[in-house]
C-alpha positions, 0 to 999 in steps of 0.5 A: 499499500505504501508503494502504491501511495508513493507511486500515486503521488508521483503521478499527481506531480506529473499531472500538475506539471502538465499544465505547461509554463508560460516560458514556453516549455512544452509539457507532457501528460503523465500517460505520455511520459517516456512515450514522447521525447520532452522539450528540455528546459533550457539551462539558462532558465534555472539556477538550481536543481529542479527536484532537490532545489540545491543550487548549481555551480560550475564545479560541484553541482553540474546540470543535467536533463532528465530524458523523460520530463526534460527538467534540468536536475543535479547528477544525484537527482538524475542517477537513475536509468529507465527505458524510454519508448520513444528511444526504442526502450533503450535506458536513458538518464532520468530524475528520480521522480520519472524513475519511480513513475516509469518503473514502479520501483520505490526509492527509499530516499523520499525528499517529497515528505519535507514540508515545503518552506515559504520560499519553496514555490516554483517560479513557473507554477506561480507565474501562471497564476499571478497578479504580476510577473516579469523580469526586474533588477533590484539595485544594491544600497549604493544603487550602482550594481544589483540583482536581475531576477524574475519577480512574482506576486502570486494570486494565492499569496498577494501580499508577498513579492517572491524574487527568483534567479530565473523564471524556472527556478523551483525556489525563490531565493528571497521574498518581500512582505508588501504590506505597509510599504509606500511605492515611490516613483523616481525619475528616469536615470540614464534610460533606467525606469526606477521606482522604490519600495519604502517603509521606515529605513527600509528601501528597496530600489527597483528597475524596470525594462520599460515605463509601461512595465514600471507603472504596472509594478507600481500599481500592483505593489501599491495595492498589495501594500494597502492589503488589496488582494484582487487584480486590477481587473477583478477590482474593476468588475467588482466596482462596476 
């Protein structure tokens, strides 16, 4: 029974993944896993293993692709082999989840049982149901450099801004609770579209790619800062 429960849980994982990603990845249905070649997630869209969430590095943790689902995974999470129908039933390197799903074998090590932390929300998953998501740059305190990443305000957690290093990372590297902040517009500087989140002595300065995107983020953050949890469209429908 335990083996059956584990296999069903893995099956649900792939059914959820089959909804597709905004970044253009072609998702496979659970019943197509191993029967059709997946479209690989591009290396530059992730900075960490899409299974165990450990960050990649050039030496210690290299990127590999699961030949069944196309996810980018580390060596430890792809240390399995399964026969794939689309490759004439030859053994291919697959991730642990695909190995369990395709073979029915139970792997003793089970990381799925761990409780998901507040940052363990997949970027692609919550981007698909977000109030707003896009690439932004968060400047450091001296305003000269900063971090460019993928920023998301999810519909199911609309008072928090999640910051990912890449748009398909499976874990955010930080989050900012938006409630109580003030949104401040800044004049354009060196063709950079700047705005800030300000609360007491805490200041975050952002750079958007366009003025239109900057205004959208300012509106979304201002609504979250005062506790409005609906999207602009939903708010307009309610007013009418």
